[in-house]
C-alpha positions in Angstrom: -24.5 -8.2 -28.9 -25.8 -10.7 -26.3 -24.3 -10.3 -22.9 -22.3 -13.3 -21.7 -24.0 -15.4 -19.0 -22.3 -15.6 -15.6 -20.6 -19.0 -15.0 -21.7 -21.4 -12.3 -19.7 -24.5 -11.4 -21.9 -27.3 -10.0 -19.8 -30.0 -8.2 -22.2 -32.9 -7.8 -21.7 -36.6 -8.4 -25.4 -37.6 -8.8 -26.3 -37.5 -12.5 -30.0 -36.8 -11.8 -29.3 -33.9 -9.5 -26.7 -32.6 -12.0 -29.4 -32.4 -14.7 -31.9 -30.9 -12.3 -29.5 -28.1 -11.2 -28.4 -27.4 -14.8 -32.0 -27.0 -15.8 -32.7 -24.7 -12.9 -30.1 -22.1 -13.9 -31.0 -21.1 -17.4 -29.6 -17.6 -16.8 -26.1 -19.1 -16.0 -23.5 -20.9 -18.1 -23.5 -24.1 -16.0 -20.3 -26.2 -15.8 -20.7 -29.6 -14.1 -18.0 -31.6 -12.3 -18.5 -34.9 -10.5 -15.2 -35.3 -8.6 -12.3 -33.3 -7.1 -10.0 -33.4 -10.2 -12.6 -32.3 -12.7 -13.9 -29.6 -10.3 -10.4 -28.0 -9.8 -9.7 -28.3 -13.6 -13.0 -26.4 -14.3 -12.2 -23.9 -11.6 -8.8 -23.0 -13.2 -10.1 -23.1 -16.8 -13.4 -21.3 -16.3 -12.9 -19.2 -13.2 -16.6 -19.2 -12.2 -17.6 -16.6 -9.6 -20.0 -19.0 -7.8 -19.6 -22.8 -7.1 -22.2 -25.1 -5.6 -20.5 -28.0 -3.8 -21.8 -31.3 -2.5 -19.6 -32.3 0.4 -20.3 -36.0 -0.3 -18.1 -36.7 -3.2 -16.4 -39.9 -4.3 -14.3 -41.7 -3.0 -16.1 -40.6 0.2 -19.8 -40.2 -0.9 -21.2 -40.9 2.5 -18.8 -38.6 4.4 -17.5 -35.0 3.9 -13.7 -35.4 3.7 -13.5 -35.2 -0.1 -15.9 -32.2 -0.2 -13.9 -30.3 2.4 -10.7 -31.1 0.5 -12.3 -29.5 -2.7 -13.4 -26.5 -0.6 -9.9 -26.0 0.8 -8.3 -26.1 -2.7 -10.9 -23.7 -4.1 -10.1 -21.2 -1.3 -6.4 -21.7 -1.9 -6.5 -21.3 -5.7 -9.3 -18.6 -6.0 -10.3 -17.3 -2.6 -12.8 -14.7 -4.0 -15.0 -17.6 -5.3 -18.4 -17.8 -3.6 -18.9 -21.4 -2.6 -22.3 -22.7 -1.6 -22.1 -26.1 0.0 -24.8 -28.8 0.2 -25.2 -30.7 3.5 -27.3 -33.6 4.6 -30.4 -32.9 6.7 -29.4 -31.8 10.2 -25.7 -31.7 9.4 -25.4 -28.3 11.1 -21.8 -29.0 12.3 -20.6 -29.7 8.7 -22.3 -26.4 7.5 -20.6 -24.4 10.2 -17.2 -26.0 9.5 -17.7 -25.2 5.8 -18.4 -21.5 6.6 -15.3 -21.4 8.9 -13.2 -22.7 6.0 -14.4 -19.9 3.7 -17.7 -21.1 2.2 -20.2 -18.3 1.4 -23.4 -20.2 2.5 -25.0 -23.6 2.6 -28.2 -25.4 1.7 -29.7 -28.7 3.0 -30.7 -31.7 0.9 -33.2 -32.6 -0.4 -32.7 -29.6 -2.7 -35.2 -26.7 -2.8 -34.5 -25.3 -6.3 -36.0 -21.9 -5.5 -34.2 -21.5 -2.2 -30.8 -22.4 -3.6 -31.4 -20.2 -6.6 -31.8 -17.2 -4.3 -28.6 -18.1 -2.5 -26.6 -18.5 -5.8 -27.9 -15.2 -7.3 -27.1 -13.3 -4.0 -23.6 -14.9 -4.0 -23.1 -13.7 -7.6 -24.2 -10.2 -6.8 -21.8 -10.1 -3.8 -18.9 -11.4 -6.0 -19.7 -8.6 -8.5 -19.8 -5.9 -5.7 -16.5 -7.1 -4.2 -14.8 -7.1 -7.6 -16.1 -3.5 -8.2 -14.9 -2.5 -4.7 -11.4 -3.9 -5.5 -11.3 -2.0 -8.8 -12.4 1.2 -7.1 -9.9 0.8 -4.3 -7.1 0.2 -6.8 -8.2 3.3 -8.8 -8.4 5.3 -5.6 -4.9 4.2 -4.6 -3.6 5.2 -8.1 -5.4 8.5 -8.0 -3.9 9.3 -4.6 -0.3 8.8 -5.9 2.0 11.8 -6.0 5.5 11.9 -7.4 4.6 8.7 -9.2 5.1 6.4 -6.1 4.0 8.1 -2.9 0.4 7.5 -1.8 -1.3 10.3 0.2 -4.5 12.2 0.5 -3.2 14.6 3.2 -2.8 18.2 2.2 0.3 18.4 4.3 2.0 15.7 2.3 0.7 16.9 -1.0 2.3 20.3 -0.4 5.6 18.5 0.2 5.3 16.6 -3.1 4.4 19.8 -5.0 7.5 21.5 -3.5 9.7 18.6 -4.7 8.1 18.6 -8.1 8.9 22.4 -8.5 12.6 22.0 -7.7 13.0 18.6 -9.5 14.3 20.1 -12.8 16.8 22.4 -11.1 20.2 21.4 -10.0 19.8 22.7 -6.4 20.7 20.4 -3.5 17.7 19.3 -1.5 17.6 18.3 2.1 14.7 16.2 3.4 14.1 16.6 7.2 11.8 14.0 8.9 11.6 11.2 11.4 12.7 7.7 10.6 10.1 5.9 8.5 8.4 9.0 7.0 9.3 8.1 3.4 12.4 10.2 2.8 14.0 7.8 0.3 10.6 7.4 -1.6 10.5 11.2 -1.9 14.1 11.4 -3.0 13.4 8.8 -5.7 10.3 10.7 -6.8 12.4 13.8 -7.1 14.9 11.9 -9.3 12.2 10.5 -11.5 10.5 13.9 -11.9 13.8 15.5 -13.0 15.7 15.6 -16.3 18.1 13.2 -14.7 15.5 10.4 -14.7 17.4 8.4 -17.3 20.5 8.4 -15.1 21.1 6.2 -12.0 19.4 6.8 -8.6 21.9 5.6 -6.0 21.1 5.6 -2.3 23.4 5.1 0.7 22.7 5.2 4.4 25.6 7.0 6.0 24.7 5.7 9.5 24.8 2.0 8.4 28.4 2.0 7.2 31.4 2.1 9.5 33.4 5.3 9.4 36.6 3.6 8.1 34.6 2.2 5.1 32.3 5.2 4.3 35.0 7.2 2.4 35.6 4.2 0.1 31.9 3.7 -0.4 31.4 7.4 -1.4 34.5 8.1 -3.3 35.8 4.7 -4.4 39.4 3.4 -4.3 42.2 2.4 -6.6 43.6 -1.2 -6.7 46.1 -1.6 -3.8 45.0 1.5 -2.0 44.6 -0.5 1.2 44.6 -4.1 2.4 41.8 -5.9 0.6 41.6 -3.4 -2.3 42.1 -6.1 -5.0 40.6 -4.0 -7.8 39.8 -0.4 -8.7 36.2 0.4 -7.5 33.9 3.3 -8.3 32.3 5.0 -5.3 28.6 5.9 -5.0 29.2 9.5 -6.2 30.8 8.2 -9.4 28.1 5.5 -9.9 25.4 8.2 -9.8 27.2 10.3 -12.5 24.4 11.9 -14.7 21.9 10.9 -12.0 21.1 11.4 -8.3 22.9 10.4 -5.1 20.7 10.1 -2.0 22.6 10.5 1.2 20.4 9.2 4.0 21.4 10.2 7.6 23.9 12.7 6.3 24.4 13.9 9.9 26.4 10.7 10.6 29.2 11.6 8.1 32.4 12.1 10.2 34.0 15.6 10.1 37.1 14.6 8.1 34.9 13.2 5.4 32.6 16.2 5.4 35.6 18.3 4.1 36.0 15.9 1.1 32.3 16.0 0.4 32.3 19.8 0.5 35.1 19.9 -2.0 33.1 17.7 -4.4 30.1 20.0 -4.0 32.2 23.1 -4.7 34.4 21.8 -7.6 32.3 18.8 -8.9 35.4 16.6 -9.0 36.4 13.6 -6.8 39.6 11.7 -6.1 39.4 8.0 -5.3 41.4 6.7 -2.3 44.9 5.9 -3.4 44.7 8.2 -6.5 45.9 11.7 -7.2 43.9 12.1 -10.3 40.7 14.3 -10.2 37.6 12.8 -11.9 34.9 15.3 -13.0 31.5 14.0 -11.9 28.0 15.4 -12.6 25.9 14.0 -9.7 23.1 15.7 -8.0 23.0 15.3 -4.2 19.7 14.8 -2.3 20.2 14.2 1.4 18.1 13.4 4.5 18.4 13.3 8.2 16.3 13.1 11.3 18.9 14.9 13.4 19.0 18.6 14.2 21.9 19.8 12.1 21.8 23.4 13.4 22.5 22.0 16.9 25.3 19.9 15.5 26.8 22.9 13.8 26.8 24.8 17.2 28.6 21.9 18.9 31.1 21.5 16.1 30.1 18.1 14.8 28.7 19.3 11.5 30.3 21.9 9.2 28.2 25.0 8.6 29.6 25.5 5.1 28.6 22.0 4.1 25.2 22.5 5.6 24.5 25.4 3.3 25.8 23.5 0.3 23.5 20.6 1.1 20.5 22.6 2.2 19.8 24.9 -0.7 16.2 23.7 -0.5 14.9 22.3 2.8 11.8 20.2 2.8 10.2 19.2 6.2 8.3 15.9 6.0 5.3 15.5 8.4 5.0 12.4 10.6 2.3 9.9 9.7 0.3 10.9 12.7 0.2 14.5 11.3 -1.3 13.2 8.0 -5.1 12.7 8.7 -6.6 9.8 6.7 -3.3 8.5 5.4 -2.8 5.7 7.9 -6.0 4.0 6.8 -5.4 4.7 3.1 -1.9 3.3 3.3 -2.9 0.3 5.4 -5.5 -0.7 2.7 -2.8 -0.5 0.0 -0.3 -2.6 2.1 -3.0 -5.2 2.9 -3.9 -5.6 -0.8 -0.3 -6.1 -1.7 0.6 -8.5 1.2 -2.6 -10.5 0.9 -1.9 -11.2 -2.7 1.6 -12.3 -1.9 1.2 -14.2 1.4 -2.4 -14.9 2.4 -5.1 -14.5 -0.4 -8.0 -15.3 1.9 -7.5 -11.9 3.7 -9.9 -9.4 2.2 -9.9 -6.3 4.4 -9.9 -4.8 7.9 -12.5 -5.3 10.6 -14.1 -2.1 12.0 -12.0 -2.3 15.2 -8.8 -2.5 13.1 -9.7 0.6 11.1 -10.5 2.6 14.2 -7.3 1.4 15.9 -5.2 2.4 12.8 -6.9 5.8 12.6 -6.3 6.6 16.3 -2.8 5.1 16.9 0.0 7.7 17.1 2.5 5.7 14.8 5.8 6.5 16.4 7.6 4.4 13.7 5.6 6.2 11.0 5.0 4.5 7.6 7.6 1.8 8.2 5.8 0.7 11.5 2.4 0.7 9.7 3.8 -1.4 6.8 5.4 -3.9 9.3 2.2 -4.2 11.4 0.0 -4.8 8.4 2.4 -7.4 6.9 2.6 -9.3 10.2 -1.2 -9.1 10.6 -1.9 -10.5 7.1 0.4 -13.4 7.7 -1.1 -14.2 11.1 -4.8 -13.5 10.4 -7.1 -16.6 10.7 -10.2 -15.0 9.1 -11.0 -12.8 6.1 -10.8 -9.6 8.0 -7.7 -8.3 9.9 -8.6 -7.3 13.5 -7.0 -4.8 15.9 -5.6 -7.8 17.8 -3.9 -9.1 14.6 -2.2 -5.6 14.3 -1.1 -5.9 17.9 -3.0 -2.7 18.6 -5.4 -2.4 21.6 -9.1 -2.4 20.7 -10.3 1.3 20.9 -12.5 2.2 23.9 -16.0 3.5 23.5 -14.8 7.1 24.1 -12.3 6.8 21.2 -15.0 5.4 18.9 -17.4 8.3 19.8 -14.6 10.8 19.1 -14.0 9.2 15.7 -17.7 9.3 15.0 -17.9 13.0 15.9 -15.0 13.7 13.5 -16.8 11.8 10.8 -20.1 13.7 11.5 -18.2 17.0 11.4 -16.7 16.1 8.1 -20.1 15.1 6.7 -21.5 18.5 7.8 -18.6 20.3 6.2 -19.1 18.6 2.9 -22.9 19.3 3.0 -22.4 23.1 3.7 -19.6 23.5 1.2 -21.7 21.8 -1.5 -24.6 24.1 -0.7 -22.4 27.2 -0.8 -20.8 26.1 -4.1 -24.3 25.6 -5.6 -25.5 29.0 -4.5 -22.5 30.7 -5.9 -22.5 28.6 -9.1 -19.0 27.4 -8.4 -17.4 30.8 -7.8 -14.6 30.2 -5.3 -14.4 33.8 -4.0 -18.1 34.0 -3.4 -18.2 30.5 -1.8 -15.3 31.4 0.6 -17.0 34.7 1.5 -20.4 32.9 2.1 -18.6 30.3 4.4 -16.6 33.0 6.2 -13.2 31.4 5.3 -10.3 32.4 3.2 -9.8 31.1 -0.4 -6.7 29.1 0.5 -8.7 27.4 3.3 -11.5 26.6 1.0 -9.1 25.2 -1.6 -7.6 22.9 1.2 -11.1 21.7 2.2 -12.0 21.0 -1.4 -8.9 19.0 -1.8 -9.3 17.2 1.6 -12.9 16.2 0.9 -12.4 15.6 -2.9 -15.0 18.2 -3.9 -15.0 20.1 -7.1 -16.1 23.6 -7.8 
C-alpha cells in the first residue's frame, strides 16, 4: 500500500508561481488557494501541516494586510500549522512581524525553489515531531494516572493510592488527612469508583462552607413545614448517597450537637429528617477529610472522641505537593494542555525558566494553587511558551538552577548504575540490591521513581 503524501497548502495569487511551486513539490499533495476565503476553506477541509503564504494577496496585492489577516486566522483555527511566509526583497519588518504572529519561517521573493523546499521539509518534520511529543505526553499523563483520575509519579502519592485501592471494597470509614488543595476530594471519588458502590451516587459536601443552622438540614434532610421556608420534603446528603458514598470535607467543622446525630447514624445506619419521628434506614459509606488536628480538638472538647474512632477506621495521610518530587511539573504540563485547548491554543508549553520555577517553588496552596497559576498564565501568555513571569513566579537564580542540574546529574548517575547492576545480575532484584548496597524496598522505590524495569 502506497503511503499517503503529506499535504502542503500553497496560498499564492500568481498563476505562474502556483504552477512552479506545485511542480517543485512532487513528494507533497499540493493544494493551491489564491485568496483568503479559499485558503481558509482548504485549511479546514484538508488540515495541511505546512502552508506557504504570500503576504501580498488580493484585494491588497501590493501590501500585506490581507496576508496577515490570513496568517491570523490560520493561527486561530489551527495553531499547530507551520506557516512559511513569502515577503518582498528587503521586507525584513514584515518577516519579523509574521514570525511574531506565529509563522514558522519566511522566504524572500524572487523564489529560490531549493531554499524554500528545505524550509518546507524542515517545517513538516517539526510538525511531525511536535505531534509525536503531544501523543507521548498524553500517553505519559494517562500512564501516570492512579485511581482512575489522579496523576502522579511520586512514590509517596502512589503509596496513598494503593492504600485506598486496598480498602475500597470494604465498608470501613476512611479519613483523609491533608492540607487544603492536596486532592482529598479526588482521592475520595477514586475510592468510590474503585469500590463495589461505584454504580451508586458519589455525594460531596464541604461542612465548613455551610452555616451551622443549615448544615443539619443539608445532611439529614427535612419534612415539609419543619421550619420557615421548608415548603417541601427534602432528602439530605446522607440519604442522597444511599447505596453509594458520602464525602464529608472539613469534617472538623461539624458542630458538637450535630456530631451526636452523625454518630447515631454511623452506629445504627438510620436517619431522621428534621421535623420527622420516623427512622429511615440508609446504606451510605462515609469518607471524610480535614486539614485540622482532630486529636487536639478532642482534647479541648470541640470534637467527640467516639465519633473520631467511627470516622477514622482507616486514616490516610496525603503529602503536600512540595513533598511529591516531579509531580509539580508533571501536573503543570497536564493543566497547560487542558487550558490551552480551551482558552489559548497558541500556547504550546513552558519555557525553561518556568519549568525550573515550578520545580523549585514550595507550593503552599498545593495542587489548587498550581492549577490556578497555570490557568492564569495560559490566558495571559503572549507567546507560545509560558514563562516564569506568566506564572507570577520569580525567575530562579543561578544557584537554584545549578542545584537543579546537580539533582538531574545525580538522577542520571543513579539510573546508569542501577541499569549496570541489573544487567550484571540478569535482572535478579535481590542480587542487584546487594550489589548496590541498598535494601530491596529501596531498590523497588528507585525502579518505580526512574521508570526502570528489572
